[in-house]
C-alpha positions in Angstrom: -59.8 -15.5 9.7 -59.1 -13.1 12.5 -61.6 -10.4 13.1 -60.3 -6.9 12.5 -60.4 -4.5 15.4 -63.0 -1.9 14.8 -61.7 1.6 14.8 -64.1 4.4 15.6 -63.6 7.3 13.3 -65.0 10.7 14.0 -65.2 13.7 11.6 -65.5 16.2 14.4 -62.2 18.1 14.6 -63.1 19.4 18.1 -62.9 15.9 19.5 -59.3 15.7 18.5 -58.7 19.2 19.7 -60.1 18.1 23.1 -57.7 15.2 23.2 -54.8 17.5 22.4 -55.8 20.0 25.1 -56.0 17.2 27.7 -52.6 15.9 26.6 -51.0 19.4 26.8 -52.5 20.2 30.2 -51.2 16.9 31.5 -47.7 17.5 30.2 -47.6 21.0 31.7 -49.6 20.2 34.9 -47.1 22.0 37.1 -47.9 25.3 35.2 -51.6 25.1 35.4 -54.1 25.1 32.5 -52.1 26.0 29.4 -54.5 24.7 26.7 -58.2 25.6 26.5 -61.0 26.7 24.2 -61.7 30.4 24.0 -65.4 29.7 24.2 -64.9 28.4 27.7 -64.4 31.9 28.9 -60.7 31.6 29.6 -59.8 34.5 27.4 -56.0 34.9 27.5 -56.3 38.6 26.8 -58.9 39.2 29.5 -58.1 42.2 31.6 -59.0 41.7 35.2 -59.1 45.5 36.0 -58.4 48.9 34.6 -56.8 51.9 36.3 -57.9 55.4 35.3 -55.3 57.9 34.1 -57.1 61.0 35.5 -58.6 61.8 32.1 -61.9 60.1 31.2 -61.2 60.8 27.5 -57.8 59.1 27.7 -59.3 56.2 29.5 -61.8 55.7 26.7 -59.2 56.1 24.0 -57.1 53.3 25.6 -59.7 50.8 26.6 -62.5 51.5 24.2 -65.0 50.8 26.9 -66.6 52.8 29.8 -64.7 53.1 33.0 -61.4 52.0 31.5 -57.9 53.2 31.7 -54.6 51.4 31.5 -54.8 47.6 31.7 -53.8 45.6 34.8 -51.5 42.6 34.1 -49.9 44.5 31.2 -47.1 47.0 30.5 -47.9 50.6 29.6 -45.3 53.1 28.3 -45.8 56.9 28.5 -43.5 58.8 26.1 -43.1 62.4 25.3 -40.7 65.4 25.3 -39.9 67.2 28.5 -42.8 68.8 30.3 -45.4 66.9 28.3 -47.2 65.4 31.3 -45.6 61.9 31.7 -44.9 62.2 35.4 -48.2 63.8 36.0 -50.3 61.0 34.3 -48.2 58.5 36.3 -49.1 60.3 39.5 -52.8 60.2 38.6 -52.5 56.4 38.0 -50.8 55.9 41.4 -53.6 57.9 43.0 -56.3 55.9 41.2 -54.6 52.7 42.3 -54.9 53.8 45.9 -58.5 54.7 45.5 -59.1 51.1 44.4 -57.5 49.8 47.5 -54.3 48.8 45.8 -50.6 49.4 46.5 -48.8 52.2 44.6 -45.1 51.9 44.0 -43.0 54.7 42.5 -39.5 53.7 41.3 -37.7 57.0 40.8 -34.5 57.4 38.8 -34.6 61.2 38.4 -34.8 62.3 42.0 -37.4 64.9 41.0 -40.5 64.0 43.0 -42.8 66.8 44.3 -44.5 65.5 47.4 -46.8 68.5 47.5 -48.0 68.0 43.9 -48.6 64.3 44.4 -50.8 65.2 47.4 -52.6 67.8 45.3 -53.6 65.3 42.6 -54.8 62.8 45.2 -51.9 60.5 46.1 -51.7 59.4 49.7 -48.0 59.9 50.2 -48.1 58.2 53.6 -49.0 55.0 51.8 -47.0 55.5 48.6 -44.0 53.2 48.4 -41.1 55.2 47.1 -38.0 53.5 45.7 -34.9 55.4 44.5 -32.5 53.5 42.3 -30.0 54.6 39.6 -29.5 51.7 37.3 -31.6 49.5 34.9 -30.4 46.4 36.8 -31.8 47.8 40.1 -35.1 48.7 38.5 -35.8 45.2 37.3 -34.4 43.6 40.5 -36.8 45.8 42.5 -39.8 44.8 40.3 -38.8 41.1 40.6 -38.7 41.5 44.4 -42.1 43.1 44.5 -43.7 40.4 42.4 -42.2 37.6 44.5 -43.3 39.3 47.7 -46.9 39.8 46.3 -47.1 36.1 45.3 -46.1 35.1 48.7 -48.3 37.4 50.7 -51.4 38.4 48.7 -51.5 37.5 45.0 -55.0 39.2 44.6 -53.9 42.6 45.8 -53.8 45.3 43.1 -50.3 46.7 42.7 -49.1 49.5 40.3 -45.4 49.9 39.7 -44.4 53.2 38.0 -40.8 53.6 36.8 -40.0 57.3 36.2 -38.1 57.1 34.0 -36.3 54.6 31.8 -34.4 57.2 29.9 -32.8 58.6 33.1 -31.6 55.2 34.3 -28.0 54.3 33.7 -26.3 50.8 33.9 -23.8 49.5 36.3 -21.1 49.4 33.6 -21.9 53.0 32.7 -21.8 54.2 36.3 -18.4 52.6 36.8 -16.9 54.2 33.6 -15.6 57.7 33.2 -17.2 60.4 30.9 -15.2 59.5 27.8 -16.9 58.2 24.7 -17.0 54.4 25.1 -18.3 53.2 21.7 -21.7 51.6 21.1 -23.7 51.8 24.4 -25.9 48.7 23.8 -25.8 47.3 27.3 -29.0 49.2 28.4 -30.9 47.9 25.4 -29.8 44.3 26.0 -30.7 44.5 29.7 -34.2 45.9 29.0 -34.8 43.3 26.3 -34.0 40.4 28.7 -36.1 41.9 31.4 -39.1 42.5 29.1 -39.1 38.8 28.0 -39.3 37.7 31.7 -41.8 40.3 32.9 -44.4 40.1 30.1 -45.4 36.5 30.9 -44.8 37.0 34.7 -47.4 39.7 35.2 -49.9 38.5 32.6 -52.0 36.7 35.1 -51.2 38.9 38.1 -52.9 41.9 39.6 -49.9 44.1 38.6 -49.8 47.0 36.3 -46.3 48.2 35.1 -45.9 51.7 33.9 -42.7 53.1 32.4 -42.1 56.7 31.4 -39.6 57.3 28.6 -38.4 60.5 26.9 -38.6 61.0 23.2 -35.5 61.6 21.2 -35.3 63.0 17.7 -33.9 60.8 14.9 -31.2 62.5 13.0 -31.7 63.2 9.3 -35.3 62.0 9.2 -37.4 64.0 6.7 -40.4 61.7 6.2 -42.3 59.6 8.7 -42.1 59.6 12.5 -39.1 61.7 13.6 -39.2 60.4 17.2 -37.7 57.4 19.0 -37.1 56.4 22.6 -33.9 55.3 24.4 -33.1 51.8 25.5 -33.8 49.9 22.3 -37.0 48.5 20.9 -37.9 45.9 23.6 -40.1 48.1 25.7 -42.0 49.4 22.7 -42.5 45.8 21.5 -43.6 44.3 24.8 -45.8 47.2 26.0 -49.5 46.6 25.4 -50.2 50.3 25.4 -47.9 53.1 24.3 -49.1 56.7 24.9 -47.4 59.6 23.3 -48.0 62.9 25.2 -47.5 66.3 23.5 -47.8 69.8 24.9 -50.2 71.8 22.8 -49.9 75.3 24.3 -50.0 77.2 27.5 -52.9 78.3 29.8 -52.6 81.8 31.1 -54.5 83.5 33.9 -56.8 86.1 32.5 -55.1 88.8 30.5 -51.8 88.4 32.5 -48.7 86.6 31.3 -48.7 84.2 34.2 -48.8 80.6 32.9 -50.9 78.4 35.2 -51.2 75.2 33.0 -51.1 73.8 29.5 -53.0 71.7 27.1 -52.0 68.1 26.5 -52.7 65.8 23.6 -52.3 62.1 24.1 -52.0 59.8 21.1 -52.3 56.0 21.6 -49.5 55.0 19.2 -49.8 51.3 20.1 -52.8 49.6 21.6 -53.6 45.9 22.1 -56.6 46.7 24.2 -58.5 48.6 21.5 -58.2 50.7 18.3 -54.8 52.4 18.1 -53.9 55.9 16.8 -56.8 57.5 18.8 -56.3 60.8 20.5 -57.5 62.5 23.6 -57.0 66.2 24.6 -57.3 67.6 28.1 -56.0 70.6 30.1 -53.4 70.3 32.9 -53.1 72.8 35.7 -49.9 73.2 37.7 -51.8 73.4 41.0 -54.3 70.5 40.5 -53.3 68.2 37.7 -55.6 67.0 34.9 -58.8 69.1 34.4 -61.1 66.1 33.6 -64.3 68.1 34.1 -63.3 70.8 31.6 -62.6 68.2 28.9 -66.1 66.9 29.4 -67.6 70.3 28.6 -65.5 70.5 25.4 -66.4 67.0 24.3 -70.1 67.4 25.0 -70.1 70.6 23.1 -68.2 69.1 20.1 -70.7 66.3 19.8 -73.6 68.8 20.1 -74.9 67.4 23.4 -74.3 70.9 25.0 -75.4 74.1 23.2 -73.5 77.3 23.9 -74.8 80.8 23.9 -72.3 83.4 25.0 -70.9 82.3 28.4 -73.7 79.8 29.1 -74.2 76.2 28.1 -77.6 74.5 27.9 -78.7 70.9 28.0 -81.9 68.9 28.3 -81.6 65.5 30.0 -83.5 62.3 29.3 -86.2 63.3 31.9 -86.9 66.6 30.1 -85.1 68.7 32.7 -83.5 71.8 31.3 -80.1 73.0 32.5 -78.4 76.3 31.8 -75.0 77.0 33.4 -71.6 78.6 33.1 -68.5 76.5 32.9 -67.4 77.3 36.5 -70.8 75.9 37.7 -70.4 72.5 35.9 -68.4 70.7 38.7 -71.1 71.4 41.2 -73.8 70.4 38.7 -72.4 66.9 38.1 -72.5 66.2 41.8 -75.9 64.8 40.8 -74.9 61.2 40.2 -77.7 60.4 37.8 -76.9 63.5 35.6 -73.2 62.7 35.7 -73.8 59.1 34.5 -76.1 60.3 31.7 -73.5 62.8 30.4 -70.7 60.2 30.7 -72.9 57.8 28.7 -73.2 60.5 26.0 -69.4 60.7 25.9 -69.0 56.9 25.7 -71.6 56.7 22.9 -69.5 59.1 20.8 -66.0 57.8 21.6 -66.3 54.0 21.9 -65.7 52.4 18.5 -68.1 49.5 17.9 -66.6 46.4 16.2 -68.3 45.1 13.1 -68.3 42.0 11.0 -65.6 41.8 8.3 -66.7 43.2 5.0 -70.0 44.3 6.4 -69.4 48.0 5.6 -67.5 50.0 3.0 -66.4 53.4 4.2 -66.2 56.0 1.4 -65.5 59.1 3.3 -61.9 58.2 4.3 -58.5 59.6 3.7 -55.2 57.7 3.3 -51.9 58.8 4.6 -48.4 57.3 4.9 -48.6 54.5 7.5 -45.2 55.4 8.8 -46.3 58.9 9.7 -47.7 59.8 13.1 -49.2 63.2 13.4 -47.3 64.9 16.2 
């Protein structure tokens, strides 16, 4: 009687998973390592870098971690009505990219760039690559060209590409047509949808941050839920890892005069794959210097009772027992002390970063439920 071949049976499912991983990586060897275990440290959602937005509070709201901002290797969309701060935040992102030693690229479809203002908020305009195009096709052809050039020359170089704006871009078909009504204008949405499918995977492992600004439009006849939408279809909203909605909350006037010198902005993270969504950050914007990040620190530290206020003065005792008493205008000079600045920033982080907890470990009783289709605006 022939002896049966002994088959080694294992109950460990990870042994089979290892075999499957090896098989898949062999099959797709030309594309690199495609199958792996998350415990090995190859986190597919790992962000290689973050680019600040000019507002520390907004950076924390997006990334849910200290020294965050918008994610590199992902798509970020800034939406809002006119004069809500979209172009300004984009400018700060370009400036912060340059501070990190990266290349800043501005694709402009509106022909409305203020060189003086960009300089005021810290952009080195001598090193800013400015590209003026009119159509959606040209926008994505430019982005493809930049990505191909980076891969060929320096794939590790940080690059931020801002498109300002998607809503102002036309299509080649639309540019060639007259001004008569031409039926359903779906070409733009189709083009953006195709481009997003290509770009999302292309930049995922690259040192490239894509930022698109888009104008809000009001939905007709909507009485309940979110009344706002954006142009160009749903593809950009779907593929963006972060969507920030900016809203003007009022004007800042100089003293008792009627001269408007700035405004207050509220940013809502309407979509976020980097951290908790629906978080908000408020900050002031001045027409001559951009985002007033320092002023928002005072407001936040006061709100969380780190600073105490008495009249025009604020007071604070640091971890070493040193007492500080100062006016708001003295605060920028005060935080030139790096140790003090870091301590105050840590207080802000402690109050704004949401800690993740084990499932079913806590029951929150002091909560309020609202319609999930409604975004406070």
